[in-house]
N, CA and C atoms of all chains as a GROMACS GRO file, in nm:
protein
  600
    1MET      N    1   1.245  -0.714   7.520
    1MET     CA    2   1.134  -0.810   7.514
    1MET      C    3   1.186  -0.952   7.543
    2THR      N    4   1.110  -1.029   7.616
    2THR     CA    5   1.147  -1.168   7.647
    2THR      C    6   1.049  -1.260   7.572
    3ASN      N    7   1.089  -1.384   7.552
    3ASN     CA    8   0.995  -1.475   7.483
    3ASN      C    9   1.014  -1.619   7.528
    4ARG      N   10   0.913  -1.700   7.498
    4ARG     CA   11   0.915  -1.842   7.538
    4ARG      C   12   0.938  -1.933   7.417
    5LEU      N   13   1.000  -1.878   7.316
    5LEU     CA   14   1.016  -1.953   7.191
    5LEU      C   15   1.095  -2.082   7.211
    6ARG      N   16   1.203  -2.073   7.289
    6ARG     CA   17   1.286  -2.192   7.309
    6ARG      C   18   1.206  -2.303   7.379
    7VAL      N   19   1.126  -2.264   7.479
    7VAL     CA   20   1.045  -2.362   7.554
    7VAL      C   21   0.942  -2.426   7.462
    8LEU      N   22   0.873  -2.343   7.385
    8LEU     CA   23   0.769  -2.394   7.295
    8LEU      C   24   0.829  -2.485   7.187
    9ARG      N   25   0.945  -2.448   7.141
    9ARG     CA   26   1.013  -2.530   7.040
    9ARG      C   27   1.054  -2.663   7.099
   10ALA      N   28   1.108  -2.658   7.223
   10ALA     CA   29   1.152  -2.781   7.289
   10ALA      C   30   1.034  -2.874   7.314
   11GLU      N   31   0.918  -2.818   7.350
   11GLU     CA   32   0.798  -2.900   7.373
   11GLU      C   33   0.761  -2.983   7.250
   12ARG      N   34   0.787  -2.926   7.134
   12ARG     CA   35   0.755  -2.997   7.009
   12ARG      C   36   0.874  -3.076   6.954
   13ASP      N   37   0.985  -3.064   7.026
   13ASP     CA   38   1.106  -3.136   6.986
   13ASP      C   39   1.154  -3.094   6.847
   14TRP      N   40   1.142  -2.966   6.820
   14TRP     CA   41   1.190  -2.916   6.692
   14TRP      C   42   1.329  -2.857   6.710
   15SER      N   43   1.412  -2.868   6.609
   15SER     CA   44   1.541  -2.800   6.611
   15SER      C   45   1.519  -2.656   6.564
   16GLN      N   46   1.621  -2.573   6.585
   16GLN     CA   47   1.611  -2.434   6.537
   16GLN      C   48   1.594  -2.432   6.385
   17ALA      N   49   1.663  -2.523   6.319
   17ALA     CA   50   1.655  -2.528   6.172
   17ALA      C   51   1.514  -2.564   6.126
   18GLU      N   52   1.452  -2.661   6.200
   18GLU     CA   53   1.315  -2.702   6.163
   18GLU      C   54   1.217  -2.586   6.180
   19LEU      N   55   1.230  -2.518   6.294
   19LEU     CA   56   1.141  -2.404   6.319
   19LEU      C   57   1.164  -2.294   6.214
   20ALA      N   58   1.291  -2.271   6.183
   20ALA     CA   59   1.323  -2.169   6.083
   20ALA      C   60   1.258  -2.202   5.949
   21GLU      N   61   1.263  -2.331   5.914
   21GLU     CA   62   1.205  -2.373   5.787
   21GLU      C   63   1.053  -2.353   5.785
   22ARG      N   64   0.989  -2.385   5.899
   22ARG     CA   65   0.843  -2.368   5.907
   22ARG      C   66   0.804  -2.221   5.897
   23LEU      N   67   0.891  -2.134   5.949
   23LEU     CA   68   0.860  -1.990   5.948
   23LEU      C   69   0.921  -1.919   5.826
   24ARG      N   70   0.994  -1.994   5.746
   24ARG     CA   71   1.061  -1.940   5.625
   24ARG      C   72   1.156  -1.826   5.660
   25VAL      N   73   1.233  -1.847   5.766
   25VAL     CA   74   1.339  -1.753   5.802
   25VAL      C   75   1.468  -1.833   5.821
   26SER      N   76   1.578  -1.764   5.849
   26SER     CA   77   1.704  -1.836   5.867
   26SER      C   78   1.716  -1.887   6.012
   27ARG      N   79   1.803  -1.987   6.029
   27ARG     CA   80   1.824  -2.042   6.164
   27ARG      C   81   1.883  -1.936   6.256
   28GLN      N   82   1.964  -1.849   6.197
   28GLN     CA   83   2.026  -1.741   6.276
   28GLN      C   84   1.918  -1.649   6.334
   29THR      N   85   1.812  -1.628   6.258
   29THR     CA   86   1.703  -1.542   6.306
   29THR      C   87   1.636  -1.606   6.427
   30ILE      N   88   1.610  -1.736   6.420
   30ILE     CA   89   1.549  -1.807   6.533
   30ILE      C   90   1.639  -1.799   6.655
   31ASN      N   91   1.767  -1.822   6.634
   31ASN     CA   92   1.863  -1.817   6.745
   31ASN      C   93   1.866  -1.677   6.808
   32ALA      N   94   1.868  -1.574   6.723
   32ALA     CA   95   1.873  -1.436   6.775
   32ALA      C   96   1.746  -1.401   6.853
   33ILE      N   97   1.632  -1.453   6.809
   33ILE     CA   98   1.506  -1.426   6.882
   33ILE      C   99   1.509  -1.499   7.017
   34GLU      N  100   1.550  -1.627   7.013
   34GLU     CA  101   1.552  -1.706   7.138
   34GLU      C  102   1.647  -1.648   7.242
   35THR      N  103   1.759  -1.594   7.196
   35THR     CA  104   1.856  -1.539   7.292
   35THR      C  105   1.826  -1.393   7.327
   36GLY      N  106   1.719  -1.341   7.272
   36GLY     CA  107   1.677  -1.204   7.305
   36GLY      C  108   1.761  -1.096   7.239
   37LYS      N  109   1.840  -1.135   7.139
   37LYS     CA  110   1.924  -1.035   7.072
   37LYS      C  111   1.850  -0.964   6.959
   38TYR      N  112   1.738  -1.020   6.921
   38TYR     CA  113   1.660  -0.959   6.814
   38TYR      C  114   1.511  -0.976   6.844
   39ASP      N  115   1.438  -0.866   6.834
   39ASP     CA  116   1.292  -0.870   6.851
   39ASP      C  117   1.229  -0.881   6.713
   40PRO      N  118   1.145  -0.983   6.691
   40PRO     CA  119   1.088  -1.001   6.557
   40PRO      C  120   0.990  -0.889   6.521
   41SER      N  121   0.969  -0.873   6.391
   41SER     CA  122   0.868  -0.778   6.345
   41SER      C  123   0.730  -0.830   6.386
   42LEU      N  124   0.630  -0.745   6.377
   42LEU     CA  125   0.494  -0.787   6.412
   42LEU      C  126   0.446  -0.903   6.322
   43PRO      N  127   0.466  -0.896   6.189
   43PRO     CA  128   0.422  -1.010   6.106
   43PRO      C  129   0.488  -1.142   6.146
   44LEU      N  130   0.618  -1.137   6.179
   44LEU     CA  131   0.685  -1.261   6.218
   44LEU      C  132   0.637  -1.308   6.355
   45ALA      N  133   0.613  -1.216   6.445
   45ALA     CA  134   0.562  -1.252   6.578
   45ALA      C  135   0.425  -1.319   6.564
   46PHE      N  136   0.342  -1.265   6.475
   46PHE     CA  137   0.210  -1.325   6.452
   46PHE      C  138   0.223  -1.463   6.387
   47ALA      N  139   0.320  -1.476   6.297
   47ALA     CA  140   0.342  -1.606   6.232
   47ALA      C  141   0.385  -1.709   6.336
   48ILE      N  142   0.469  -1.668   6.432
   48ILE     CA  143   0.512  -1.758   6.539
   48ILE      C  144   0.393  -1.798   6.626
   49ALA      N  145   0.312  -1.698   6.661
   49ALA     CA  146   0.193  -1.724   6.745
   49ALA      C  147   0.098  -1.820   6.673
   50HIS      N  148   0.081  -1.799   6.544
   50HIS     CA  149  -0.008  -1.885   6.464
   50HIS      C  150   0.046  -2.028   6.459
   51LEU      N  151   0.178  -2.041   6.441
   51LEU     CA  152   0.239  -2.173   6.432
   51LEU      C  153   0.222  -2.252   6.562
   52PHE      N  154   0.240  -2.183   6.675
   52PHE     CA  155   0.228  -2.251   6.805
   52PHE      C  156   0.085  -2.249   6.860
   53ARG      N  157  -0.006  -2.190   6.786
   53ARG     CA  158  -0.149  -2.181   6.824
   53ARG      C  159  -0.165  -2.123   6.964
   54ARG      N  160  -0.094  -2.012   6.986
   54ARG     CA  161  -0.103  -1.942   7.115
   54ARG      C  162  -0.126  -1.795   7.087
   55PRO      N  163  -0.189  -1.723   7.181
   55PRO     CA  164  -0.197  -1.578   7.165
   55PRO      C  165  -0.056  -1.519   7.171
   56ILE      N  166  -0.037  -1.412   7.100
   56ILE     CA  167   0.098  -1.354   7.089
   56ILE      C  168   0.155  -1.315   7.226
   57GLU      N  169   0.067  -1.271   7.317
   57GLU     CA  170   0.114  -1.226   7.450
   57GLU      C  171   0.154  -1.343   7.540
   58GLU      N  172   0.123  -1.466   7.498
   58GLU     CA  173   0.169  -1.583   7.575
   58GLU      C  174   0.310  -1.623   7.532
   59ILE      N  175   0.354  -1.568   7.422
   59ILE     CA  176   0.488  -1.603   7.372
   59ILE      C  177   0.586  -1.488   7.395
   60PHE      N  178   0.540  -1.367   7.369
   60PHE     CA  179   0.626  -1.250   7.384
   60PHE      C  180   0.573  -1.160   7.493
   61TYR      N  181   0.662  -1.115   7.579
   61TYR     CA  182   0.620  -1.021   7.683
   61TYR      C  183   0.736  -0.929   7.720
   62PRO      N  184   0.705  -0.816   7.785
   62PRO     CA  185   0.812  -0.720   7.816
   62PRO      C  186   0.915  -0.780   7.912
   63ASN      N  187   1.034  -0.723   7.912
   63ASN     CA  188   1.138  -0.768   8.006
   63ASN      C  189   1.085  -0.757   8.148
   64GLY      N  190   1.108  -0.859   8.228
   64GLY     CA  191   1.059  -0.857   8.364
   64GLY      C  192   0.942  -0.951   8.384
   65GLY      N  193   0.895  -1.013   8.278
   65GLY     CA  194   0.790  -1.113   8.292
   65GLY      C  195   0.660  -1.072   8.228
   66PRO      N  196   0.564  -1.167   8.220
   66PRO     CA  197   0.436  -1.143   8.152
   66PRO      C  198   0.354  -1.029   8.212
   67ASP      N  199   0.370  -1.005   8.342
   67ASP     CA  200   0.285  -0.903   8.405
   67ASP      C  201   0.355  -0.767   8.417
   68ALA      N  202   0.475  -0.758   8.363
   68ALA     CA  203   0.551  -0.630   8.375
   68ALA      C  204   0.487  -0.519   8.294
   69MET      N  205   1.607  -2.110   5.084
   69MET     CA  206   1.642  -1.969   5.106
   69MET      C  207   1.790  -1.945   5.079
   70ALA      N  208   1.876  -2.037   5.130
   70ALA     CA  209   2.020  -2.022   5.111
   70ALA      C  210   2.055  -2.032   4.964
   71CYS      N  211   1.985  -2.122   4.892
   71CYS     CA  212   2.010  -2.143   4.750
   71CYS      C  213   1.977  -2.016   4.672
   72GLU      N  214   1.861  -1.956   4.706
   72GLU     CA  215   1.818  -1.833   4.638
   72GLU      C  216   1.918  -1.720   4.666
   73SER      N  217   1.961  -1.714   4.792
   73SER     CA  218   2.057  -1.612   4.833
   73SER      C  219   2.189  -1.627   4.756
   74ASN      N  220   2.235  -1.752   4.740
   74ASN     CA  221   2.359  -1.778   4.665
   74ASN      C  222   2.345  -1.736   4.518
   75ARG      N  223   2.223  -1.759   4.464
   75ARG     CA  224   2.198  -1.723   4.324
   75ARG      C  225   2.212  -1.572   4.305
   76PHE      N  226   2.152  -1.497   4.398
   76PHE     CA  227   2.162  -1.350   4.391
   76PHE      C  228   2.306  -1.304   4.411
   77SER      N  229   2.377  -1.365   4.506
   77SER     CA  230   2.517  -1.328   4.530
   77SER      C  231   2.599  -1.350   4.405
   78MET      N  232   2.576  -1.466   4.340
   78MET     CA  233   2.652  -1.500   4.220
   78MET      C  234   2.627  -1.399   4.109
   79ARG      N  235   2.500  -1.359   4.092
   79ARG     CA  236   2.468  -1.260   3.989
   79ARG      C  237   2.537  -1.127   4.016
   80MET      N  238   2.535  -1.086   4.144
   80MET     CA  239   2.600  -0.960   4.180
   80MET      C  240   2.750  -0.965   4.151
   81ILE      N  241   2.811  -1.077   4.188
   81ILE     CA  242   2.955  -1.093   4.164
   81ILE      C  243   2.984  -1.087   4.013
   82LEU      N  244   2.897  -1.153   3.934
   82LEU     CA  245   2.917  -1.154   3.789
   82LEU      C  246   2.910  -1.013   3.730
   83TRP      N  247   2.811  -0.934   3.776
   83TRP     CA  248   2.797  -0.795   3.728
   83TRP      C  249   2.922  -0.714   3.766
   84ALA      N  250   2.967  -0.730   3.890
   84ALA     CA  251   3.084  -0.653   3.938
   84ALA      C  252   3.210  -0.693   3.861
   85VAL      N  253   3.227  -0.826   3.839
   85VAL     CA  254   3.345  -0.873   3.766
   85VAL      C  255   3.340  -0.824   3.621
   86ALA      N  256   3.220  -0.831   3.560
   86ALA     CA  257   3.205  -0.784   3.421
   86ALA      C  258   3.242  -0.637   3.411
   87SER      N  259   3.198  -0.559   3.510
   87SER     CA  260   3.228  -0.416   3.510
   87SER      C  261   3.379  -0.392   3.525
   88ALA      N  262   3.441  -0.468   3.616
   88ALA     CA  263   3.586  -0.453   3.639
   88ALA      C  264   3.665  -0.490   3.514
   89VAL      N  265   3.624  -0.600   3.450
   89VAL     CA  266   3.694  -0.646   3.327
   89VAL      C  267   3.680  -0.541   3.218
   90LEU      N  268   3.557  -0.488   3.204
   90LEU     CA  269   3.533  -0.386   3.101
   90LEU      C  270   3.612  -0.258   3.130
   91THR      N  271   3.624  -0.224   3.259
   91THR     CA  272   3.702  -0.105   3.298
   91THR      C  273   3.847  -0.120   3.252
   92ILE      N  274   3.904  -0.239   3.280
   92ILE     CA  275   4.044  -0.265   3.241
   92ILE      C  276   4.058  -0.264   3.088
   93LEU      N  277   3.960  -0.327   3.021
   93LEU     CA  278   3.962  -0.334   2.874
   93LEU      C  279   3.955  -0.195   2.812
   94VAL      N  280   3.861  -0.113   2.862
   94VAL     CA  281   3.844   0.023   2.809
   94VAL      C  282   3.970   0.106   2.835
   95ALA      N  283   4.028   0.090   2.955
   95ALA     CA  284   4.150   0.166   2.988
   95ALA      C  285   4.263   0.128   2.891
   96GLY      N  286   4.273   0.000   2.861
   96GLY     CA  287   4.376  -0.048   2.767
   96GLY      C  288   4.354   0.008   2.627
   97LEU      N  289   4.228   0.005   2.583
   97LEU     CA  290   4.196   0.056   2.449
   97LEU      C  291   4.218   0.207   2.440
   98GLN      N  292   4.186   0.276   2.550
   98GLN     CA  293   4.206   0.422   2.554
   98GLN      C  294   4.355   0.454   2.545
   99GLU      N  295   4.435   0.379   2.620
   99GLU     CA  296   4.580   0.404   2.618
   99GLU      C  297   4.640   0.377   2.481
  100ALA      N  298   4.587   0.273   2.414
  100ALA     CA  299   4.637   0.239   2.281
  100ALA      C  300   4.583   0.334   2.174
  101GLY      N  301   4.485   0.414   2.212
  101GLY     CA  302   4.426   0.511   2.118
  101GLY      C  303   4.343   0.446   2.010
  102ILE      N  304   4.286   0.329   2.041
  102ILE     CA  305   4.208   0.254   1.941
  102ILE      C  306   4.064   0.307   1.931
  103ILE      N  307   4.012   0.360   2.042
  103ILE     CA  308   3.871   0.403   2.043
  103ILE      C  309   3.857   0.535   1.967
  104PRO      N  310   3.771   0.537   1.863
  104PRO     CA  311   3.752   0.663   1.789
  104PRO      C  312   3.682   0.768   1.877
  105PRO      N  313   3.713   0.896   1.858
  105PRO     CA  314   3.658   1.002   1.945
  105PRO      C  315   3.506   0.996   1.968
  106PRO      N  316   3.423   0.968   1.865
  106PRO     CA  317   3.278   0.968   1.893
  106PRO      C  318   3.235   0.860   1.993
  107LEU      N  319   3.315   0.754   2.005
  107LEU     CA  320   3.278   0.642   2.094
  107LEU      C  321   3.342   0.651   2.233
  108ARG      N  322   3.422   0.756   2.254
  108ARG     CA  323   3.495   0.764   2.382
  108ARG      C  324   3.402   0.772   2.502
  109ILE      N  325   3.297   0.853   2.488
  109ILE     CA  326   3.204   0.870   2.602
  109ILE      C  327   3.133   0.739   2.631
  110VAL      N  328   3.085   0.674   2.524
  110VAL     CA  329   3.013   0.546   2.540
  110VAL      C  330   3.105   0.442   2.605
  111ALA      N  331   3.228   0.434   2.555
  111ALA     CA  332   3.324   0.336   2.607
  111ALA      C  333   3.357   0.364   2.753
  112ALA      N  334   3.374   0.493   2.785
  112ALA     CA  335   3.410   0.529   2.923
  112ALA      C  336   3.297   0.497   3.021
  113LEU      N  337   3.173   0.514   2.973
  113LEU     CA  338   3.059   0.493   3.064
  113LEU      C  339   3.006   0.350   3.065
  114ALA      N  340   3.053   0.267   2.974
  114ALA     CA  341   3.004   0.127   2.966
  114ALA      C  342   3.021   0.050   3.098
  115PRO      N  343   3.138   0.059   3.164
  115PRO     CA  344   3.152  -0.014   3.293
  115PRO      C  345   3.055   0.039   3.400
  116VAL      N  346   3.026   0.169   3.394
  116VAL     CA  347   2.933   0.229   3.491
  116VAL      C  348   2.792   0.170   3.468
  117ALA      N  349   2.756   0.157   3.340
  117ALA     CA  350   2.624   0.101   3.306
  117ALA      C  351   2.610  -0.042   3.360
  118LEU      N  352   2.719  -0.118   3.353
  118LEU     CA  353   2.714  -0.256   3.404
  118LEU      C  354   2.692  -0.259   3.555
  119MET      N  355   2.740  -0.156   3.624
  119MET     CA  356   2.723  -0.151   3.770
  119MET      C  357   2.576  -0.129   3.808
  120VAL      N  358   2.495  -0.079   3.714
  120VAL     CA  359   2.351  -0.066   3.740
  120VAL      C  360   2.295  -0.207   3.768
  121GLY      N  361   2.340  -0.302   3.687
  121GLY     CA  362   2.298  -0.441   3.706
  121GLY      C  363   2.336  -0.491   3.844
  122PHE      N  364   2.454  -0.451   3.890
  122PHE     CA  365   2.500  -0.492   4.023
  122PHE      C  366   2.405  -0.439   4.131
  123PHE      N  367   2.369  -0.309   4.120
  123PHE     CA  368   2.285  -0.250   4.224
  123PHE      C  369   2.141  -0.302   4.218
  124VAL      N  370   2.092  -0.330   4.097
  124VAL     CA  371   1.958  -0.391   4.085
  124VAL      C  372   1.960  -0.528   4.153
  125GLY      N  373   2.067  -0.604   4.127
  125GLY     CA  374   2.083  -0.735   4.189
  125GLY      C  375   2.091  -0.725   4.340
  126MET      N  376   2.158  -0.620   4.386
  126MET     CA  377   2.172  -0.601   4.531
  126MET      C  378   2.035  -0.574   4.596
  127GLY      N  379   1.954  -0.492   4.527
  127GLY     CA  380   1.818  -0.465   4.577
  127GLY      C  381   1.736  -0.592   4.586
  128ARG      N  382   1.745  -0.676   4.482
  128ARG     CA  383   1.669  -0.803   4.481
  128ARG      C  384   1.720  -0.897   4.589
  129TYR      N  385   1.852  -0.897   4.605
  129TYR     CA  386   1.916  -0.982   4.706
  129TYR      C  387   1.864  -0.944   4.845
  130LEU      N  388   1.860  -0.813   4.872
  130LEU     CA  389   1.813  -0.765   5.004
  130LEU      C  390   1.667  -0.803   5.026
  131ARG      N  391   1.585  -0.790   4.920
  131ARG     CA  392   1.442  -0.821   4.934
  131ARG      C  393   1.417  -0.971   4.951
  132SER      N  394   1.513  -1.053   4.906
  132SER     CA  395   1.493  -1.198   4.915
  132SER      C  396   1.524  -1.252   5.055
  133MET      N  397   1.587  -1.168   5.138
  133MET     CA  398   1.631  -1.216   5.270
  133MET      C  399   1.519  -1.211   5.373
  134ASP      N  400   1.539  -1.281   5.484
  134ASP     CA  401   1.444  -1.263   5.595
  134ASP      C  402   1.482  -1.135   5.669
  135GLU      N  403   1.396  -1.096   5.762
  135GLU     CA  404   1.410  -0.962   5.821
  135GLU      C  405   1.542  -0.940   5.896
  136LEU      N  406   1.590  -1.042   5.968
  136LEU     CA  407   1.716  -1.022   6.042
  136LEU      C  408   1.835  -1.012   5.946
  137GLN      N  409   1.836  -1.100   5.844
  137GLN     CA  410   1.945  -1.096   5.747
  137GLN      C  411   1.948  -0.960   5.676
  138ARG      N  412   1.828  -0.909   5.643
  138ARG     CA  413   1.820  -0.778   5.577
  138ARG      C  414   1.875  -0.669   5.668
  139LEU      N  415   1.837  -0.676   5.796
  139LEU     CA  416   1.886  -0.576   5.893
  139LEU      C  417   2.038  -0.581   5.903
  140ILE      N  418   2.093  -0.703   5.907
  140ILE     CA  419   2.239  -0.719   5.916
  140ILE      C  420   2.306  -0.657   5.794
  141HIS      N  421   2.252  -0.687   5.674
  141HIS     CA  422   2.312  -0.633   5.552
  141HIS      C  423   2.301  -0.481   5.548
  142LEU      N  424   2.186  -0.427   5.588
  142LEU     CA  425   2.169  -0.281   5.584
  142LEU      C  426   2.260  -0.212   5.685
  143GLU      N  427   2.276  -0.272   5.801
  143GLU     CA  428   2.368  -0.213   5.900
  143GLU      C  429   2.512  -0.223   5.851
  144ALA      N  430   2.545  -0.335   5.782
  144ALA     CA  431   2.680  -0.350   5.726
  144ALA      C  432   2.703  -0.246   5.616
  145LEU      N  433   2.599  -0.218   5.537
  145LEU     CA  434   2.612  -0.116   5.433
  145LEU      C  435   2.629   0.023   5.494
  146LEU      N  436   2.562   0.048   5.605
  146LEU     CA  437   2.579   0.176   5.674
  146LEU      C  438   2.723   0.189   5.725
  147PHE      N  439   2.772   0.080   5.782
  147PHE     CA  440   2.911   0.075   5.830
  147PHE      C  441   3.006   0.105   5.715
  148GLN      N  442   2.981   0.037   5.601
  148GLN     CA  443   3.067   0.054   5.483
  148GLN      C  444   3.062   0.198   5.433
  149PHE      N  445   2.942   0.253   5.426
  149PHE     CA  446   2.926   0.390   5.375
  149PHE      C  447   3.001   0.489   5.465
  150ALA      N  448   2.980   0.477   5.595
  150ALA     CA  449   3.044   0.569   5.690
  150ALA      C  450   3.196   0.554   5.685
  151ALA      N  451   3.244   0.430   5.686
  151ALA     CA  452   3.389   0.407   5.686
  151ALA      C  453   3.452   0.456   5.556
  152THR      N  454   3.386   0.430   5.442
  152THR     CA  455   3.439   0.474   5.312
  152THR      C  456   3.446   0.626   5.307
  153MET      N  457   3.337   0.691   5.349
  153MET     CA  458   3.334   0.838   5.347
  153MET      C  459   3.443   0.897   5.436
  154LEU      N  460   3.458   0.840   5.555
  154LEU     CA  461   3.559   0.891   5.649
  154LEU      C  462   3.700   0.876   5.592
  155LEU      N  463   3.726   0.759   5.531
  155LEU     CA  464   3.859   0.735   5.472
  155LEU      C  465   3.885   0.830   5.355
  156VAL      N  466   3.784   0.846   5.269
  156VAL     CA  467   3.800   0.935   5.153
  156VAL      C  468   3.822   1.079   5.199
  157MET      N  469   3.743   1.121   5.298
  157MET     CA  470   3.757   1.259   5.350
  157MET      C  471   3.895   1.279   5.414
  158ALA      N  472   3.939   1.178   5.491
  158ALA     CA  473   4.069   1.187   5.557
  158ALA      C  474   4.181   1.194   5.452
  159TYR      N  475   4.166   1.109   5.346
  159TYR     CA  476   4.269   1.110   5.241
  159TYR      C  477   4.272   1.244   5.170
  160ALA      N  478   4.153   1.296   5.137
  160ALA     CA  479   4.145   1.425   5.066
  160ALA      C  480   4.206   1.537   5.150
  161ALA      N  481   4.179   1.536   5.280
  161ALA     CA  482   4.233   1.641   5.368
  161ALA      C  483   4.385   1.632   5.376
  162LEU      N  484   4.439   1.509   5.385
  162LEU     CA  485   4.584   1.490   5.392
  162LEU      C  486   4.651   1.524   5.259
  163ALA      N  487   4.584   1.491   5.147
  163ALA     CA  488   4.639   1.523   5.015
  163ALA      C  489   4.642   1.675   4.995
  164LYS      N  490   4.538   1.742   5.042
  164LYS     CA  491   4.531   1.887   5.030
  164LYS      C  492   4.641   1.953   5.112
  165ALA      N  493   4.676   1.889   5.223
  165ALA     CA  494   4.783   1.943   5.310
  165ALA      C  495   4.921   1.900   5.262
  166ASP      N  496   4.926   1.832   5.144
  166ASP     CA  497   5.053   1.786   5.084
  166ASP      C  498   5.128   1.687   5.172
  167VAL      N  499   5.056   1.615   5.254
  167VAL     CA  500   5.119   1.513   5.340
  167VAL      C  501   5.136   1.383   5.261
  168ILE      N  502   5.036   1.353   5.175
  168ILE     CA  503   5.039   1.231   5.092
  168ILE      C  504   5.012   1.272   4.946
  169PRO      N  505   5.047   1.184   4.850
  169PRO     CA  506   5.030   1.223   4.709
  169PRO      C  507   4.883   1.243   4.670
  170ASN      N  508   4.862   1.338   4.581
  170ASN     CA  509   4.728   1.366   4.531
  170ASN      C  510   4.700   1.276   4.411
  171LEU      N  511   4.611   1.180   4.427
  171LEU     CA  512   4.585   1.082   4.320
  171LEU      C  513   4.484   1.135   4.219
  172SER      N  514   4.486   1.078   4.100
  172SER     CA  515   4.387   1.116   3.998
  172SER      C  516   4.252   1.054   4.035
  173ALA      N  517   4.145   1.111   3.978
  173ALA     CA  518   4.009   1.063   4.011
  173ALA      C  519   3.992   0.916   3.975
  174SER      N  520   4.048   0.874   3.858
  174SER     CA  521   4.029   0.734   3.816
  174SER      C  522   4.103   0.638   3.910
  175ARG      N  523   4.216   0.683   3.962
  175ARG     CA  524   4.292   0.598   4.055
  175ARG      C  525   4.219   0.590   4.190
  176VAL      N  526   4.167   0.705   4.233
  176VAL     CA  527   4.090   0.708   4.358
  176VAL      C  528   3.970   0.614   4.347
  177MET      N  529   3.903   0.617   4.229
  177MET     CA  530   3.784   0.533   4.208
  177MET      C  531   3.816   0.384   4.230
  178SER      N  532   3.929   0.340   4.176
  178SER     CA  533   3.963   0.197   4.190
  178SER      C  534   3.987   0.162   4.337
  179PHE      N  535   4.051   0.255   4.412
  179PHE     CA  536   4.074   0.230   4.555
  179PHE      C  537   3.942   0.231   4.632
  180VAL      N  538   3.855   0.325   4.595
  180VAL     CA  539   3.727   0.337   4.667
  180VAL      C  540   3.643   0.212   4.646
  181TRP      N  541   3.637   0.162   4.521
  181TRP     CA  542   3.558   0.042   4.494
  181TRP      C  543   3.611  -0.079   4.572
  182THR      N  544   3.742  -0.097   4.564
  182THR     CA  545   3.802  -0.211   4.634
  182THR      C  546   3.779  -0.198   4.784
  183GLY      N  547   3.807  -0.076   4.834
  183GLY     CA  548   3.790  -0.052   4.978
  183GLY      C  549   3.646  -0.070   5.023
  184ALA      N  550   3.553  -0.023   4.939
  184ALA     CA  551   3.411  -0.033   4.976
  184ALA      C  552   3.368  -0.180   4.991
  185PHE      N  553   3.414  -0.265   4.898
  185PHE     CA  554   3.378  -0.408   4.908
  185PHE      C  555   3.440  -0.472   5.033
  186LEU      N  556   3.565  -0.437   5.060
  186LEU     CA  557   3.631  -0.493   5.178
  186LEU      C  558   3.561  -0.446   5.305
  187LEU      N  559   3.524  -0.318   5.307
  187LEU     CA  560   3.457  -0.263   5.426
  187LEU      C  561   3.317  -0.321   5.443
  188TRP      N  562   3.252  -0.355   5.332
  188TRP     CA  563   3.120  -0.420   5.341
  188TRP      C  564   3.137  -0.556   5.410
  189GLY      N  565   3.239  -0.630   5.365
  189GLY     CA  566   3.267  -0.760   5.426
  189GLY      C  567   3.300  -0.746   5.574
  190LEU      N  568   3.381  -0.646   5.607
  190LEU     CA  569   3.417  -0.622   5.747
  190LEU      C  570   3.291  -0.584   5.828
  191GLY      N  571   3.208  -0.500   5.767
  191GLY     CA  572   3.082  -0.461   5.832
  191GLY      C  573   2.993  -0.581   5.860
  192MET      N  574   2.989  -0.675   5.765
  192MET     CA  575   2.909  -0.797   5.784
  192MET      C  576   2.958  -0.877   5.904
  193VAL      N  577   3.090  -0.888   5.916
  193VAL     CA  578   3.149  -0.964   6.028
  193VAL      C  579   3.115  -0.895   6.160
  194VAL      N  580   3.133  -0.763   6.164
  194VAL     CA  581   3.109  -0.687   6.288
  194VAL      C  582   2.961  -0.695   6.329
  195VAL      N  583   2.871  -0.670   6.233
  195VAL     CA  584   2.727  -0.665   6.265
  195VAL      C  585   2.674  -0.805   6.298
  196ARG      N  586   2.718  -0.906   6.223
  196ARG     CA  587   2.672  -1.043   6.246
  196ARG      C  588   2.700  -1.088   6.390
  197ARG      N  589   2.817  -1.048   6.441
  197ARG     CA  590   2.856  -1.090   6.578
  197ARG      C  591   2.757  -1.038   6.681
  198ARG      N  592   2.699  -0.921   6.652
  198ARG     CA  593   2.606  -0.860   6.747
  198ARG      C  594   2.479  -0.946   6.764
  199TYR      N  595   2.442  -1.018   6.660
  199TYR     CA  596   2.318  -1.097   6.666
  199TYR      C  597   2.342  -1.246   6.687
  200GLN      N  598   2.466  -1.284   6.719
  200GLN     CA  599   2.494  -1.428   6.739
  200GLN      C  600   2.474  -1.468   6.885
   0.00000   0.00000   0.00000
């Protein structure tokens, strides 16, 4: 799975630590999601979508792009 | 989150240290023959009872983590379990073949506990690297 978390975070000028705090997870978790080493659970993915006020499919999509 | 995690870690360490200290104390009292026969079973099992506190603390510690941290710890525990079992089985097979000395159960227990903690730490290092 690929995601736009790093881009969305950069748009808001948040650090990984700030985003982690808002989502109540560790900074390592944010880093692992951004680098594609860890796919978040559905509740966490929804929490991310809610925080950025975007539909979940605009943030997370299958490898190969949004239309794959 | 880190503060809460440290609190749980500290409690677990305290339970484990208390159990280890009690194990040494009971062993000393047993060797000196101070413990009266009716209390021998209670005294022998007292350190085991303290380890219940350790495992309860471990469960709470795992539940307090976020999902990735929990996954890392559970994978590290799997690593530790597999490595400990393999080492114990290998030792038992070699001891049975008279290649190495056959240790008593109480001596094996102390090695297994120490080894299990070290392997848990090693498992944490190995698994953590995968998600960095």
